[in-house]
C-alpha positions in Angstrom: 45.5 89.0 86.3 47.1 88.6 82.9 43.9 87.0 81.6 41.9 90.1 82.6 44.2 92.4 80.7 44.2 90.0 77.8 40.4 90.1 77.8 40.4 93.9 77.6 43.1 93.7 75.0 40.9 91.3 72.9 37.9 93.7 73.1 40.0 96.8 72.2 41.7 94.8 69.5 38.4 94.9 67.5 38.7 98.7 67.4 42.3 98.6 66.4 41.6 96.1 63.6 38.6 98.1 62.4 40.9 101.2 62.2 43.6 99.2 60.4 41.0 97.9 57.9 40.1 101.6 57.1 43.6 103.1 57.0 45.7 100.0 56.0 48.5 101.4 58.2 49.3 100.4 61.8 50.9 103.7 62.7 47.9 105.8 61.6 45.6 103.2 63.3 47.4 103.6 66.6 47.1 107.4 66.4 43.3 107.3 65.9 43.0 104.4 68.3 44.7 106.5 71.1 42.5 109.6 70.3 39.3 107.5 70.6 40.4 105.9 73.8 41.4 109.2 75.4 38.0 110.7 74.4 36.2 107.7 76.0 38.3 108.0 79.2 38.0 111.8 79.5 34.9 111.7 81.8 36.8 109.4 84.2 39.7 111.9 84.1 37.3 114.8 85.0 35.9 112.8 87.9 39.4 112.0 89.2 40.4 115.6 88.9 37.4 116.8 90.8 38.0 114.2 93.5 41.6 115.2 93.9 40.6 118.9 94.2 37.9 118.2 96.7 40.1 116.1 98.9 42.8 118.9 98.7 40.1 121.3 99.9 39.7 119.3 103.1 43.4 118.7 103.9 43.5 121.5 106.5 40.4 120.2 108.3 41.7 116.6 108.1 45.0 117.7 109.7 43.2 119.4 112.5 41.1 116.3 113.3 44.2 114.0 113.2 46.0 116.4 115.6 43.0 116.8 117.9 42.4 113.0 118.2 46.0 111.8 117.8 45.5 109.4 120.7 42.1 108.1 119.7 42.1 106.7 116.2 38.5 105.5 116.4 37.3 108.9 117.3 39.4 110.4 114.5 37.9 108.1 112.0 34.4 108.9 113.2 35.1 112.7 112.9 36.6 112.1 109.4 33.4 110.3 108.3 31.3 113.2 109.7 33.5 115.7 107.8 33.1 113.8 104.5 29.3 113.6 104.9 29.1 117.3 105.8 31.2 118.4 102.9 29.7 115.9 100.5 33.0 114.4 99.6 33.9 110.7 99.1 37.4 109.7 100.2 37.4 106.9 97.7 35.7 108.9 95.0 38.8 108.7 92.7 39.5 105.0 93.1 37.1 103.6 90.6 37.9 106.4 88.1 41.6 105.4 88.5 41.1 101.6 88.2 38.9 101.6 85.1 41.3 103.7 83.0 44.2 101.5 84.2 42.5 98.3 83.1 41.7 99.8 79.8 45.2 101.2 79.3 46.7 97.8 80.0 44.2 96.3 77.6 45.3 98.8 74.9 48.9 97.7 75.5 47.9 94.0 75.1 46.0 94.7 71.9 49.2 96.4 70.5 51.7 93.9 71.8 49.7 90.8 71.0 48.5 91.7 67.4 47.7 88.2 66.3 45.5 86.9 69.1 44.1 90.3 70.3 43.8 92.3 67.1 43.4 89.7 64.4 41.7 87.3 66.9 43.5 84.2 65.6 43.2 81.3 68.0 45.9 81.3 70.6 46.9 77.7 70.1 47.4 78.3 66.3 49.7 81.3 67.1 51.6 79.3 69.7 52.1 76.4 67.3 53.4 78.9 64.7 55.8 80.4 67.2 57.1 77.0 68.3 57.5 75.9 64.7 59.5 79.1 63.8 61.8 78.6 66.7 62.7 75.1 65.4 63.9 76.4 62.1 67.7 77.1 62.0 68.3 80.9 61.5 64.8 81.8 62.6 63.7 82.8 66.1 61.1 85.0 67.6 62.1 84.3 71.2 64.3 87.4 71.2 61.1 89.4 71.7 61.0 88.7 75.4 62.4 91.4 77.7 63.8 90.4 81.1 61.7 91.6 84.0 58.6 92.3 81.8 56.3 89.8 80.3 58.5 87.0 79.2 57.5 85.8 75.7 54.9 88.5 75.4 56.5 90.2 72.4 56.9 87.0 70.3 53.7 87.7 68.4 54.8 91.0 67.0 58.2 89.5 66.2 56.5 86.6 64.5 54.7 89.2 62.2 58.2 90.7 61.5 59.6 87.3 60.7 56.7 86.5 58.4 57.1 89.8 56.6 60.6 88.6 55.5 59.5 85.0 54.7 56.0 85.2 53.3 56.2 81.7 52.0 55.9 80.4 55.6 52.4 82.0 56.1 50.3 79.3 54.4 52.3 76.6 56.1 51.8 78.1 59.6 48.2 79.3 59.1 46.1 76.9 57.2 43.0 78.9 57.5 42.8 81.0 54.4 41.1 84.0 56.2 43.8 84.1 58.8 46.6 83.9 56.2 45.0 86.7 54.2 44.6 89.0 57.2 48.2 88.4 58.3 49.5 89.2 54.9 47.5 92.4 54.7 48.4 93.3 58.3 52.2 92.9 58.0 52.2 95.2 54.9 50.9 98.1 57.0 53.8 98.7 59.4 55.7 101.3 57.5 55.1 104.7 59.0 57.0 108.1 58.7 60.1 106.3 57.5 60.0 103.7 60.2 59.2 100.0 60.0 57.3 99.5 63.2 58.2 95.8 63.2 61.9 96.6 63.7 63.4 96.6 67.2 65.6 99.7 68.0 68.4 97.6 69.7 68.8 95.5 66.6 69.5 98.7 64.5 72.1 100.2 66.8 72.5 103.6 68.4 73.5 105.2 65.1 70.2 104.4 63.4 67.1 106.6 63.3 65.2 104.0 65.4 67.0 105.3 68.5 64.5 108.2 68.3 61.8 105.8 69.5 63.1 105.3 73.1 64.3 108.9 73.2 60.8 110.2 72.3 59.3 107.7 74.8 61.3 109.3 77.5 60.8 112.9 76.5 57.1 112.7 75.9 56.5 110.7 79.2 58.5 113.3 81.2 56.7 116.1 79.4 53.3 114.7 80.1 54.1 114.2 83.8 55.5 117.8 84.2 52.3 119.2 82.7 50.1 117.0 84.9 52.0 118.1 88.0 51.6 121.8 87.0 47.9 121.4 86.5 47.4 119.4 89.7 49.4 121.5 92.1 48.3 119.3 95.0 50.5 116.6 93.6 53.6 118.7 94.2 53.5 118.0 97.9 54.6 114.4 97.2 58.0 115.4 95.8 59.9 112.2 96.6 57.2 110.0 95.1 56.7 112.2 92.1 60.5 112.4 91.4 60.6 108.6 91.2 57.6 108.6 88.9 58.7 111.4 86.7 62.2 110.0 86.1 62.0 106.3 86.9 59.0 105.3 84.9 60.0 107.2 81.7 63.5 105.6 81.9 61.9 102.2 82.3 59.6 102.8 79.3 62.5 104.0 77.2 64.5 100.9 78.1 61.6 98.7 77.2 60.9 100.5 73.9 64.5 100.1 73.0 64.2 96.4 73.4 60.9 95.7 71.7 59.4 96.3 68.2 59.0 100.0 67.4 55.2 99.6 67.3 55.0 99.3 71.0 57.2 102.3 71.6 55.2 104.3 69.0 52.0 103.6 70.9 53.6 104.8 74.2 54.7 108.0 72.4 51.2 108.6 71.1 49.7 107.9 74.5 52.1 110.3 76.3 51.5 113.1 73.7 47.7 112.8 74.0 48.0 112.6 77.8 49.9 115.9 77.7 47.2 117.5 75.5 44.5 116.1 77.8 46.2 117.6 80.9 46.3 121.0 79.3 42.6 120.8 78.5 41.9 119.6 82.1 44.0 122.5 83.4 41.9 124.9 81.4 38.5 123.5 82.1 38.9 121.9 85.5 41.9 123.5 87.3 42.1 122.6 91.0 41.6 126.2 92.0 38.4 126.4 90.0 37.1 123.1 91.3 37.8 124.0 94.9 36.2 127.5 94.4 33.1 125.8 92.9 33.0 123.3 95.7 33.2 126.1 98.3 30.4 128.0 96.6 28.2 124.9 96.6 29.0 124.2 100.2 28.1 127.8 101.2 24.9 127.5 99.2 24.0 124.3 100.9 24.6 125.8 104.4 22.4 128.8 103.4 19.7 126.5 102.2 19.8 124.4 105.4 19.7 127.6 107.5 16.7 128.9 105.6 14.9 125.6 106.2 15.6 125.9 109.9 14.3 129.5 110.0 11.1 128.5 108.1 10.6 125.6 110.5 11.0 127.9 113.5 8.5 130.4 112.0 6.0 127.6 111.4 6.4 126.4 114.9 5.8 129.9 116.3 2.7 130.3 114.3 1.4 126.9 115.3 1.9 127.7 119.0 
């Protein structure tokens, strides 16, 4: 599974590297990177929104079928399928539109968290050898980048970039390819953004430092994005227990992770949540559940009228023929 996410991360890394080559700043690159990805994923979000609204429209009829055939699950399933066919709704219509964005989003994370192999596309064995070599030097270590319960040594790459930014003389020793060495040196000089060094880890700076804003903003923007999404998708409010866990638990988890890893990762999560919030507002304006349901009902009525007209025409034709 990790290889799949790494594959997506490698592909998206070309986009991130292209943006960095233009702006020469990792923070600015992440902002434009997130905007582009949100724009690409917008059609999937629209389909998912419509699918949720259509399924919500059928909830009452589904409940009636389940109650009517409570003792006959096979008959209930048959009636459910007839209902879906009659209404032109697919019960799994939102699955694909949910899976694809998830794969891409995880790929984005991998392109940010693994900058050397997925963004600069340096061979993984060369990066591994560099990490192993750094960890043998007294006073140097990038192993602290691992976070218990997440992805083990996953953050060593970005910590390696941070270490090399302080000891540039190690670059030609660890990376003998001149092109790789030049790209790394250019890359690590672009991590200063809005007064932050995105290579720094908030927990290494302490609670009194400005870097504590990274996990705080991760939490606030994540909760804000989910509140807006819940308001737009009123059908989600029926799942209060699940949504409470998602709305508080996941933002707390992301805040804890962003406190423990280089600020670049937390900054990406902040950007992603902010643009998700904006996207939810746009979705609520263009494709509110009420509007989608109303449109679906109108289409359904039009379809029934069309079918009735065809039946009447057929009857008239049969009468004339006889």
